FIROKOL-830766 format. One record per atom (N, C-alpha, C): z, x, y; residue in three letters; atom name. Coordinates in nm, 2 decimals. Atoms other than C-alpha are relative to their C-alpha. Example, Ala and Ser with C-alpha at 12.3 -4.5 7.8 and 13.67 -1.06 7.14 Angstrom:
2
Z; X; Y; lolo; bamar
0.00; 0.09; -0.12; ALA; N
0.78; 1.23; -0.45; ALA; CA
0.00; 0.09; 0.12; ALA; C
0.00; -0.09; -0.11; SER; N
0.71; 1.37; -0.11; SER; CA
0.08; -0.08; 0.11; SER; C
//
This chain:
188
Z; X; Y; lolo; bamar
0.00; 0.11; -0.08; UNK; N
-0.01; -0.01; -0.02; UNK; CA
-0.01; 0.11; 0.16; UNK; C
0.01; -0.05; -0.12; UNK; N
-0.09; 0.11; 0.33; UNK; CA
0.07; -0.01; 0.11; UNK; C
-0.07; 0.05; -0.13; UNK; N
0.16; 0.13; 0.61; UNK; CA
-0.06; -0.02; 0.12; UNK; C
0.07; -0.02; -0.08; UNK; N
0.07; 0.11; 0.92; UNK; CA
0.12; 0.00; 0.10; UNK; C
-0.10; -0.07; -0.12; UNK; N
0.26; 0.29; 1.23; UNK; CA
0.06; -0.06; 0.08; UNK; C
-0.07; 0.06; -0.12; UNK; N
0.53; 0.18; 1.45; UNK; CA
-0.04; 0.00; 0.11; UNK; C
0.01; 0.02; -0.13; UNK; N
0.44; 0.03; 1.76; UNK; CA
0.08; 0.05; 0.09; UNK; C
-0.15; -0.10; -0.07; UNK; N
0.60; 0.24; 2.02; UNK; CA
0.00; -0.17; 0.11; UNK; C
-0.04; 0.06; -0.04; UNK; N
0.80; 0.00; 2.22; UNK; CA
-0.01; 0.03; 0.15; UNK; C
0.04; 0.01; -0.22; UNK; N
0.76; -0.08; 2.64; UNK; CA
0.15; -0.05; 0.01; UNK; C
-0.07; 0.06; -0.06; UNK; N
1.09; -0.06; 2.80; UNK; CA
0.04; -0.15; 0.07; UNK; C
-0.02; 0.15; -0.07; UNK; N
1.17; -0.44; 2.91; UNK; CA
0.11; 0.00; 0.15; UNK; C
-0.14; -0.03; -0.09; UNK; N
1.35; -0.49; 3.24; UNK; CA
0.08; -0.04; -0.06; UNK; C
-0.13; 0.08; 0.07; UNK; N
1.71; -0.56; 3.17; UNK; CA
0.03; -0.16; 0.06; UNK; C
0.01; 0.15; -0.04; UNK; N
1.80; -0.96; 3.18; UNK; CA
0.13; -0.03; 0.01; UNK; C
-0.16; 0.09; -0.03; UNK; N
2.06; -1.13; 3.32; UNK; CA
0.05; -0.11; -0.17; UNK; C
0.02; 0.02; 0.18; UNK; N
2.20; -1.31; 3.00; UNK; CA
-0.09; -0.20; 0.06; UNK; C
0.12; 0.07; 0.07; UNK; N
1.98; -1.61; 3.05; UNK; CA
-0.14; 0.01; 0.03; UNK; C
0.12; -0.08; 0.04; UNK; N
1.68; -1.42; 3.06; UNK; CA
-0.06; 0.07; 0.11; UNK; C
0.07; -0.01; -0.08; UNK; N
1.53; -1.37; 3.37; UNK; CA
0.08; 0.13; 0.10; UNK; C
-0.05; -0.14; -0.09; UNK; N
1.55; -0.99; 3.53; UNK; CA
-0.06; -0.04; 0.17; UNK; C
0.00; 0.04; -0.17; UNK; N
1.62; -0.94; 3.90; UNK; CA
-0.18; 0.04; 0.04; UNK; C
0.15; 0.00; -0.02; UNK; N
1.25; -0.77; 3.90; UNK; CA
-0.11; -0.13; 0.02; UNK; C
0.05; 0.08; 0.06; UNK; N
1.12; -1.06; 3.77; UNK; CA
0.03; -0.13; 0.13; UNK; C
-0.02; 0.09; -0.09; UNK; N
1.27; -1.31; 3.99; UNK; CA
-0.01; 0.05; 0.13; UNK; C
0.11; -0.03; -0.20; UNK; N
1.21; -1.11; 4.36; UNK; CA
-0.12; 0.05; -0.03; UNK; C
0.20; 0.00; -0.02; UNK; N
0.81; -1.05; 4.23; UNK; CA
0.00; -0.17; 0.03; UNK; C
0.06; 0.18; -0.01; UNK; N
0.81; -1.47; 4.20; UNK; CA
0.04; 0.00; 0.11; UNK; C
-0.04; 0.05; -0.13; UNK; N
1.02; -1.54; 4.47; UNK; CA
-0.11; 0.06; 0.14; UNK; C
0.07; -0.07; -0.08; UNK; N
0.83; -1.27; 4.68; UNK; CA
-0.12; -0.11; 0.08; UNK; C
0.11; 0.08; -0.02; UNK; N
0.56; -1.52; 4.66; UNK; CA
0.02; -0.15; 0.07; UNK; C
-0.03; 0.11; -0.08; UNK; N
0.74; -1.80; 4.88; UNK; CA
-0.02; 0.08; 0.17; UNK; C
0.01; -0.05; -0.16; UNK; N
0.67; -1.71; 5.26; UNK; CA
0.12; -0.11; 0.03; UNK; C
-0.14; 0.03; -0.04; UNK; N
0.96; -1.74; 5.46; UNK; CA
0.01; 0.03; 0.14; UNK; C
-0.01; -0.07; -0.15; UNK; N
0.99; -1.75; 5.85; UNK; CA
0.13; 0.07; 0.01; UNK; C
-0.08; -0.10; 0.00; UNK; N
1.20; -1.48; 6.00; UNK; CA
0.09; 0.00; 0.15; UNK; C
-0.05; 0.03; -0.06; UNK; N
1.48; -1.48; 6.20; UNK; CA
0.13; 0.13; 0.04; UNK; C
-0.12; -0.06; -0.09; UNK; N
1.77; -1.30; 6.44; UNK; CA
0.12; -0.07; -0.07; UNK; C
-0.16; 0.10; 0.00; UNK; N
2.11; -1.41; 6.31; UNK; CA
0.07; 0.09; 0.12; UNK; C
-0.06; -0.10; -0.10; UNK; N
2.34; -1.30; 6.58; UNK; CA
0.17; -0.05; 0.02; UNK; C
-0.12; 0.02; 0.01; UNK; N
2.71; -1.30; 6.64; UNK; CA
0.08; 0.09; 0.08; UNK; C
-0.06; -0.08; -0.06; UNK; N
2.98; -1.18; 6.89; UNK; CA
0.11; 0.08; -0.05; UNK; C
-0.16; -0.02; 0.05; UNK; N
3.28; -0.98; 6.75; UNK; CA
0.08; 0.08; 0.12; UNK; C
-0.09; 0.03; -0.05; UNK; N
3.55; -1.00; 6.97; UNK; CA
0.06; 0.14; -0.02; UNK; C
-0.11; -0.17; -0.04; UNK; N
3.75; -0.64; 7.09; UNK; CA
0.14; -0.09; -0.07; UNK; C
-0.14; 0.04; 0.10; UNK; N
4.03; -0.63; 6.80; UNK; CA
0.16; 0.02; 0.09; UNK; C
-0.13; 0.01; -0.09; UNK; N
4.30; -0.55; 7.14; UNK; CA
-0.07; -0.02; 0.12; UNK; C
0.05; 0.07; -0.13; UNK; N
4.24; -0.76; 7.46; UNK; CA
-0.02; 0.13; 0.11; UNK; C
0.00; -0.10; -0.10; UNK; N
4.34; -0.42; 7.64; UNK; CA
-0.15; 0.13; -0.03; UNK; C
0.09; -0.13; 0.07; UNK; N
4.05; -0.15; 7.44; UNK; CA
-0.10; -0.01; 0.03; UNK; C
0.12; -0.04; -0.07; UNK; N
3.73; -0.12; 7.46; UNK; CA
-0.08; -0.16; -0.03; UNK; C
0.06; 0.11; -0.01; UNK; N
3.49; -0.44; 7.47; UNK; CA
-0.07; -0.03; -0.14; UNK; C
0.03; 0.07; 0.12; UNK; N
3.40; -0.65; 7.17; UNK; CA
-0.15; 0.01; -0.03; UNK; C
0.16; -0.06; 0.09; UNK; N
2.98; -0.58; 6.95; UNK; CA
-0.09; -0.14; 0.01; UNK; C
0.07; 0.05; 0.04; UNK; N
2.71; -0.78; 7.00; UNK; CA
-0.09; 0.03; -0.17; UNK; C
0.05; -0.05; 0.12; UNK; N
2.61; -0.81; 6.60; UNK; CA
-0.10; -0.08; -0.04; UNK; C
0.10; 0.06; 0.06; UNK; N
2.26; -0.88; 6.45; UNK; CA
-0.05; 0.00; -0.16; UNK; C
0.10; -0.04; 0.13; UNK; N
2.02; -0.90; 6.13; UNK; CA
-0.07; -0.13; -0.04; UNK; C
0.10; 0.04; -0.04; UNK; N
1.75; -0.99; 6.06; UNK; CA
0.03; -0.09; -0.15; UNK; C
-0.06; 0.10; 0.22; UNK; N
1.75; -1.30; 5.71; UNK; CA
-0.15; -0.08; 0.06; UNK; C
0.11; 0.11; 0.08; UNK; N
1.46; -1.51; 5.55; UNK; CA
0.01; -0.09; -0.07; UNK; C
-0.07; 0.09; 0.04; UNK; N
1.66; -1.69; 5.44; UNK; CA
0.11; -0.10; 0.05; UNK; C
-0.03; 0.10; -0.05; UNK; N
1.73; -1.98; 5.65; UNK; CA
-0.02; -0.15; 0.03; UNK; C
0.06; 0.10; -0.01; UNK; N
1.66; -2.34; 5.68; UNK; CA
0.14; -0.11; 0.04; UNK; C
-0.05; 0.09; -0.09; UNK; N
1.80; -2.70; 5.81; UNK; CA
0.05; -0.03; -0.16; UNK; C
-0.03; 0.03; 0.03; UNK; N
2.05; -2.86; 5.64; UNK; CA
0.03; -0.20; -0.05; UNK; C
-0.11; 0.16; -0.04; UNK; N
2.17; -3.21; 5.77; UNK; CA
-0.09; -0.02; 0.12; UNK; C
0.06; 0.05; -0.18; UNK; N
1.97; -3.40; 6.06; UNK; CA
0.14; -0.12; 0.08; UNK; C
-0.13; 0.05; -0.05; UNK; N
2.35; -3.62; 6.09; UNK; CA
0.05; 0.06; -0.10; UNK; C
0.01; -0.06; -0.11; UNK; N
2.51; -3.43; 6.10; UNK; CA
-0.11; 0.11; 0.02; UNK; C
0.11; -0.11; 0.01; UNK; N
2.25; -3.12; 6.26; UNK; CA
0.11; 0.08; -0.08; UNK; C
0.00; -0.03; 0.10; UNK; N
2.33; -2.89; 5.98; UNK; CA
-0.08; 0.11; -0.04; UNK; C
0.07; -0.06; 0.05; UNK; N
2.22; -2.55; 5.92; UNK; CA
0.02; 0.09; -0.10; UNK; C
-0.09; -0.07; 0.06; UNK; N
2.27; -2.29; 5.69; UNK; CA
-0.10; 0.11; -0.04; UNK; C
0.06; -0.14; -0.03; UNK; N
2.18; -1.89; 5.68; UNK; CA
0.10; 0.01; -0.13; UNK; C
-0.08; -0.07; 0.17; UNK; N
2.24; -1.71; 5.30; UNK; CA
-0.04; 0.16; 0.10; UNK; C
-0.01; -0.13; -0.04; UNK; N
2.40; -1.35; 5.37; UNK; CA
0.12; 0.05; -0.10; UNK; C
-0.05; -0.16; 0.14; UNK; N
2.48; -1.03; 5.13; UNK; CA
0.15; -0.01; -0.02; UNK; C
-0.13; -0.07; 0.04; UNK; N
2.82; -1.04; 5.00; UNK; CA
0.09; 0.13; 0.10; UNK; C
-0.03; -0.10; -0.03; UNK; N
3.03; -0.82; 5.17; UNK; CA
-0.04; 0.05; 0.13; UNK; C
0.08; -0.08; -0.04; UNK; N
2.77; -0.74; 5.45; UNK; CA
0.04; -0.05; 0.17; UNK; C
-0.12; 0.03; -0.16; UNK; N
2.90; -0.71; 5.84; UNK; CA
-0.01; -0.11; 0.03; UNK; C
0.02; 0.10; -0.08; UNK; N
2.78; -1.00; 5.93; UNK; CA
0.04; -0.14; -0.10; UNK; C
-0.03; 0.11; 0.07; UNK; N
2.88; -1.21; 5.62; UNK; CA
0.17; 0.01; 0.01; UNK; C
-0.08; -0.03; 0.05; UNK; N
3.26; -1.00; 5.66; UNK; CA
0.08; -0.07; 0.16; UNK; C
-0.07; 0.04; -0.12; UNK; N
3.24; -1.10; 6.06; UNK; CA
0.04; -0.13; 0.03; UNK; C
-0.03; 0.18; -0.03; UNK; N
3.19; -1.52; 6.01; UNK; CA
0.05; 0.01; -0.05; UNK; C
-0.14; 0.08; 0.16; UNK; N
3.45; -1.52; 5.73; UNK; CA
0.14; 0.06; 0.14; UNK; C
-0.13; -0.03; -0.08; UNK; N
3.69; -1.40; 6.07; UNK; CA
-0.04; -0.09; 0.13; UNK; C
-0.03; 0.16; -0.13; UNK; N
3.54; -1.62; 6.35; UNK; CA
-0.09; -0.09; -0.02; UNK; C
0.14; 0.11; 0.02; UNK; N
3.27; -1.93; 6.34; UNK; CA
-0.04; 0.00; 0.07; UNK; C
0.11; 0.06; -0.10; UNK; N
3.06; -1.90; 6.61; UNK; CA
-0.15; 0.09; -0.06; UNK; C
0.15; -0.05; -0.02; UNK; N
2.69; -1.79; 6.56; UNK; CA
-0.10; -0.07; 0.04; UNK; C
0.14; 0.03; -0.02; UNK; N
2.33; -1.77; 6.65; UNK; CA
-0.16; 0.02; -0.03; UNK; C
0.16; -0.06; 0.08; UNK; N
1.94; -1.78; 6.53; UNK; CA
-0.10; -0.05; 0.10; UNK; C
0.14; -0.05; -0.10; UNK; N
1.65; -1.65; 6.74; UNK; CA
-0.08; -0.07; -0.13; UNK; C
0.12; 0.01; 0.10; UNK; N
1.36; -1.82; 6.55; UNK; CA
-0.13; 0.14; 0.03; UNK; C
0.05; -0.13; -0.01; UNK; N
1.12; -1.50; 6.59; UNK; CA
-0.13; -0.02; -0.02; UNK; C
0.13; 0.08; -0.02; UNK; N
0.77; -1.53; 6.66; UNK; CA
-0.07; 0.14; -0.09; UNK; C
0.08; -0.05; 0.05; UNK; N
0.49; -1.33; 6.57; UNK; CA
0.00; 0.19; 0.07; UNK; C
-0.01; -0.11; -0.06; UNK; N
0.54; -1.11; 6.84; UNK; CA
0.06; 0.13; 0.01; UNK; C
-0.09; -0.05; 0.01; UNK; N
0.84; -1.02; 6.78; UNK; CA
0.04; 0.13; -0.12; UNK; C
0.00; -0.09; 0.13; UNK; N
0.80; -0.79; 6.43; UNK; CA
0.08; 0.08; 0.06; UNK; C
-0.11; -0.14; -0.02; UNK; N
0.98; -0.48; 6.62; UNK; CA
0.10; -0.02; -0.01; UNK; C
-0.14; 0.04; 0.05; UNK; N
1.27; -0.70; 6.62; UNK; CA
0.06; -0.01; -0.10; UNK; C
-0.06; 0.02; 0.16; UNK; N
1.31; -0.80; 6.28; UNK; CA
-0.02; 0.16; -0.09; UNK; C
0.02; -0.08; 0.12; UNK; N
1.23; -0.46; 6.13; UNK; CA
0.08; 0.10; 0.05; UNK; C
-0.05; -0.04; -0.07; UNK; N
1.47; -0.31; 6.39; UNK; CA
0.14; 0.00; -0.07; UNK; C
-0.16; 0.06; 0.00; UNK; N
1.79; -0.52; 6.28; UNK; CA
-0.04; 0.02; -0.17; UNK; C
0.00; 0.02; 0.12; UNK; N
1.68; -0.51; 5.91; UNK; CA
0.02; 0.15; -0.08; UNK; C
-0.10; -0.12; 0.03; UNK; N
1.74; -0.11; 5.85; UNK; CA
0.08; 0.03; -0.07; UNK; C
-0.12; -0.08; 0.10; UNK; N
1.97; 0.04; 5.61; UNK; CA
0.04; 0.07; 0.09; UNK; C
-0.09; -0.10; -0.02; UNK; N
2.18; 0.28; 5.73; UNK; CA
-0.03; 0.01; 0.15; UNK; C
0.08; -0.01; -0.18; UNK; N
2.09; 0.21; 6.13; UNK; CA
0.09; 0.04; 0.07; UNK; C
-0.11; -0.09; -0.13; UNK; N
2.28; 0.33; 6.46; UNK; CA
0.09; -0.11; 0.00; UNK; C
-0.11; 0.13; -0.04; UNK; N
2.53; 0.10; 6.62; UNK; CA
-0.09; -0.10; 0.04; UNK; C
0.04; 0.13; -0.08; UNK; N
2.45; -0.25; 6.72; UNK; CA
-0.08; -0.01; 0.14; UNK; C
0.01; -0.03; -0.23; UNK; N
2.47; -0.18; 7.08; UNK; CA
-0.09; 0.03; 0.04; UNK; C
0.14; -0.07; -0.06; UNK; N
2.19; 0.04; 7.06; UNK; CA
-0.10; -0.09; -0.08; UNK; C
0.11; 0.08; 0.02; UNK; N
1.96; -0.19; 6.87; UNK; CA
0.00; -0.09; 0.09; UNK; C
0.02; 0.12; -0.14; UNK; N
2.01; -0.48; 7.15; UNK; CA
-0.04; 0.07; 0.13; UNK; C
-0.03; -0.02; -0.16; UNK; N
2.01; -0.23; 7.47; UNK; CA
-0.14; -0.02; 0.05; UNK; C
0.15; 0.00; -0.06; UNK; N
1.61; -0.27; 7.52; UNK; CA
-0.07; -0.12; -0.02; UNK; C
0.02; 0.07; 0.09; UNK; N
1.60; -0.63; 7.37; UNK; CA
0.03; -0.15; 0.12; UNK; C
-0.08; 0.10; -0.07; UNK; N
1.59; -0.90; 7.63; UNK; CA
0.09; -0.16; -0.05; UNK; C
-0.07; 0.15; 0.12; UNK; N
1.81; -1.21; 7.51; UNK; CA
0.15; -0.04; 0.14; UNK; C
-0.14; 0.03; -0.11; UNK; N
2.11; -1.43; 7.74; UNK; CA
0.07; -0.04; -0.12; UNK; C
-0.12; 0.04; 0.10; UNK; N
2.44; -1.49; 7.59; UNK; CA
-0.02; -0.14; 0.01; UNK; C
-0.01; 0.10; 0.02; UNK; N
2.49; -1.81; 7.41; UNK; CA
0.11; -0.05; 0.08; UNK; C
-0.15; 0.07; -0.05; UNK; N
2.69; -2.08; 7.63; UNK; CA
0.12; -0.05; -0.13; UNK; C
-0.13; 0.01; 0.09; UNK; N
2.85; -2.19; 7.31; UNK; CA
-0.01; 0.11; -0.09; UNK; C
-0.01; -0.16; 0.07; UNK; N
2.88; -1.87; 7.08; UNK; CA
0.04; 0.07; 0.05; UNK; C
0.01; -0.08; -0.01; UNK; N
2.85; -1.65; 7.28; UNK; CA
-0.10; 0.14; -0.04; UNK; C
0.02; -0.12; 0.14; UNK; N
2.66; -1.46; 7.04; UNK; CA
-0.24; -0.03; 0.11; UNK; C
0.13; -0.01; -0.08; UNK; N
2.30; -1.34; 7.20; UNK; CA
-0.16; -0.08; -0.03; UNK; C
0.18; 0.15; -0.01; UNK; N
1.92; -1.58; 7.21; UNK; CA
-0.03; 0.12; 0.04; UNK; C
0.08; -0.12; -0.06; UNK; N
1.67; -1.32; 7.23; UNK; CA
-0.13; -0.06; 0.07; UNK; C
0.14; 0.10; -0.12; UNK; N
1.41; -1.40; 7.50; UNK; CA
-0.16; -0.02; -0.09; UNK; C
0.15; 0.00; 0.09; UNK; N
1.06; -1.51; 7.38; UNK; CA
0.02; -0.09; -0.15; UNK; C
-0.04; 0.03; 0.13; UNK; N
1.21; -1.66; 7.03; UNK; CA
-0.10; -0.11; 0.02; UNK; C
0.06; 0.15; -0.01; UNK; N
1.02; -1.97; 6.95; UNK; CA
0.09; -0.13; -0.01; UNK; C
-0.12; 0.10; -0.02; UNK; N
1.35; -2.15; 6.91; UNK; CA
0.15; 0.11; -0.03; UNK; C
-0.05; 0.00; 0.03; UNK; N
1.66; -2.14; 6.94; UNK; CA
0.13; -0.04; -0.02; UNK; C
-0.11; 0.11; 0.07; UNK; N
2.05; -2.25; 6.75; UNK; CA
0.12; 0.07; 0.09; UNK; C
-0.13; -0.09; 0.06; UNK; N
2.38; -2.17; 6.79; UNK; CA
0.10; -0.08; -0.07; UNK; C
-0.08; 0.08; 0.16; UNK; N
2.65; -2.28; 6.52; UNK; CA
0.09; -0.03; -0.03; UNK; C
-0.16; 0.00; 0.00; UNK; N
2.99; -2.33; 6.45; UNK; CA
-0.01; -0.04; -0.16; UNK; C
-0.04; -0.04; 0.14; UNK; N
3.07; -2.20; 6.08; UNK; CA
0.06; -0.15; -0.07; UNK; C
-0.05; 0.08; 0.00; UNK; N
3.14; -2.57; 5.90; UNK; CA
0.11; 0.06; -0.16; UNK; C
-0.10; 0.04; 0.12; UNK; N
3.20; -2.49; 5.51; UNK; CA
-0.10; 0.22; -0.03; UNK; C
0.08; -0.13; 0.10; UNK; N
3.12; -2.10; 5.30; UNK; CA
0.01; -0.01; -0.12; UNK; C
-0.01; 0.03; 0.11; UNK; N
3.01; -2.10; 4.97; UNK; CA
-0.05; 0.12; -0.09; UNK; C
0.03; -0.10; 0.06; UNK; N
3.02; -1.83; 4.75; UNK; CA
-0.12; -0.04; -0.10; UNK; C
0.13; 0.04; 0.05; UNK; N
2.67; -1.79; 4.57; UNK; CA
-0.09; 0.14; -0.04; UNK; C
-0.03; -0.12; 0.02; UNK; N
2.64; -1.50; 4.34; UNK; CA
0.04; 0.11; 0.07; UNK; C
-0.05; -0.18; -0.08; UNK; N
2.57; -1.17; 4.52; UNK; CA
0.01; -0.06; 0.18; UNK; C
0.01; 0.03; -0.16; UNK; N
2.58; -1.38; 4.85; UNK; CA
0.10; -0.14; 0.04; UNK; C
-0.09; 0.14; 0.00; UNK; N
2.74; -1.66; 5.02; UNK; CA
-0.09; -0.08; 0.10; UNK; C
0.04; 0.11; -0.02; UNK; N
2.61; -1.93; 5.17; UNK; CA
0.06; -0.11; 0.11; UNK; C
-0.07; -0.02; -0.14; UNK; N
2.70; -1.99; 5.57; UNK; CA
-0.02; -0.16; 0.03; UNK; C
0.06; 0.09; -0.10; UNK; N
2.64; -2.35; 5.67; UNK; CA
0.04; -0.06; 0.17; UNK; C
-0.07; 0.02; -0.12; UNK; N
2.72; -2.41; 6.01; UNK; CA
-0.06; -0.20; 0.13; UNK; C
0.02; 0.09; -0.08; UNK; N
2.68; -2.73; 6.27; UNK; CA
-0.02; 0.00; 0.14; UNK; C
0.11; -0.11; -0.06; UNK; N
2.42; -2.67; 6.48; UNK; CA
0.08; -0.06; 0.19; UNK; C
-0.06; 0.04; -0.11; UNK; N
2.60; -2.73; 6.84; UNK; CA
-0.11; -0.01; 0.12; UNK; C
0.16; -0.01; -0.12; UNK; N
2.28; -2.62; 7.08; UNK; CA
-0.15; 0.09; -0.09; UNK; C
0.11; -0.05; 0.01; UNK; N
1.94; -2.60; 7.02; UNK; CA
-0.13; -0.04; 0.07; UNK; C
0.07; -0.01; -0.14; UNK; N
1.64; -2.50; 7.23; UNK; CA
-0.11; 0.03; -0.04; UNK; C
0.14; -0.10; 0.07; UNK; N
1.27; -2.40; 7.21; UNK; CA
-0.06; 0.07; 0.12; UNK; C
0.05; -0.06; -0.15; UNK; N
1.24; -2.18; 7.51; UNK; CA
-0.17; 0.07; -0.01; UNK; C
0.14; -0.04; 0.00; UNK; N
0.87; -2.05; 7.41; UNK; CA
-0.06; -0.10; -0.06; UNK; C
0.04; 0.12; 0.08; UNK; N
0.64; -2.33; 7.31; UNK; CA
-0.15; 0.11; -0.03; UNK; C
0.12; -0.04; 0.10; UNK; N
0.35; -2.06; 7.25; UNK; CA
0.00; 0.10; -0.05; UNK; C
0.03; -0.08; 0.14; UNK; N
0.29; -1.82; 6.96; UNK; CA
0.01; -0.06; -0.10; UNK; C
0.00; 0.07; 0.19; UNK; N
0.31; -1.87; 6.59; UNK; CA
0.12; 0.08; 0.00; UNK; C
-0.13; -0.01; 0.09; UNK; N
0.61; -1.81; 6.37; UNK; CA
-0.04; 0.16; -0.06; UNK; C
0.03; -0.10; 0.06; UNK; N
0.66; -1.41; 6.23; UNK; CA
0.06; -0.09; -0.17; UNK; C
-0.04; 0.04; 0.14; UNK; N
0.65; -1.50; 5.85; UNK; CA
0.04; 0.16; -0.08; UNK; C
-0.04; -0.06; 0.08; UNK; N
0.76; -1.30; 5.57; UNK; CA
-0.07; -0.04; -0.20; UNK; C
0.09; 0.05; 0.10; UNK; N
0.54; -1.28; 5.25; UNK; CA
0.00; 0.14; -0.11; UNK; C
0.02; -0.05; 0.05; UNK; N
0.49; -1.11; 4.97; UNK; CA
0.04; 0.21; 0.03; UNK; C
-0.06; -0.12; -0.02; UNK; N
0.74; -0.80; 5.08; UNK; CA
-0.04; 0.05; 0.12; UNK; C
-0.01; -0.02; -0.13; UNK; N
0.61; -0.76; 5.44; UNK; CA
-0.04; -0.10; 0.05; UNK; C
-0.01; 0.15; -0.12; UNK; N
0.62; -0.97; 5.79; UNK; CA
-0.18; 0.05; -0.01; UNK; C
0.07; 0.08; 0.01; UNK; N
0.32; -1.16; 5.82; UNK; CA
-0.03; -0.10; 0.12; UNK; C
0.02; 0.12; -0.12; UNK; N
0.14; -1.40; 6.11; UNK; CA
-0.13; -0.08; -0.11; UNK; C
0.07; 0.08; 0.07; UNK; N
-0.01; -1.68; 6.02; UNK; CA
-0.10; 0.05; 0.10; UNK; C
0.14; 0.01; -0.05; UNK; N
-0.40; -1.70; 6.03; UNK; CA
-0.03; -0.12; 0.04; UNK; C
//
């Protein structure tokens, strides 16, 4: 009897208990286009007589409306990130919906190992939100200010659901900045 040579085994991606690997999940989800926002918050000073507080920002694509009555929106934050820790301590935050001309802002606030947030805001035009005290980016397609109503642990992220306190459309011109297949894109 002839023996067939063994077939070389190809390493399979590590799977979670339910069967899908992180790479497979990431590849599938990269096919879902998402809008790009800048989430901001003001970190108050630790000591009222010490140095001033600091503005904090991060780029996100996992932002969505949740409810019209009451007006609720949700952001997904990586557990233990600076923004997650800050919003666990203080409830006010804001979102600026970025336009396609604001790709540089999205890239700047998405960098790993970046410089201080104070320097990142330095040359970006913004106004301070009246309800949240957080920066609202000039030229954004829309801005919202929120107060956290609920935090939900979800795997390695925290879902932060906030009541929308203010919403405005400061710029009617321009198209949204989108994220698709791992890159920022413009709608054609």
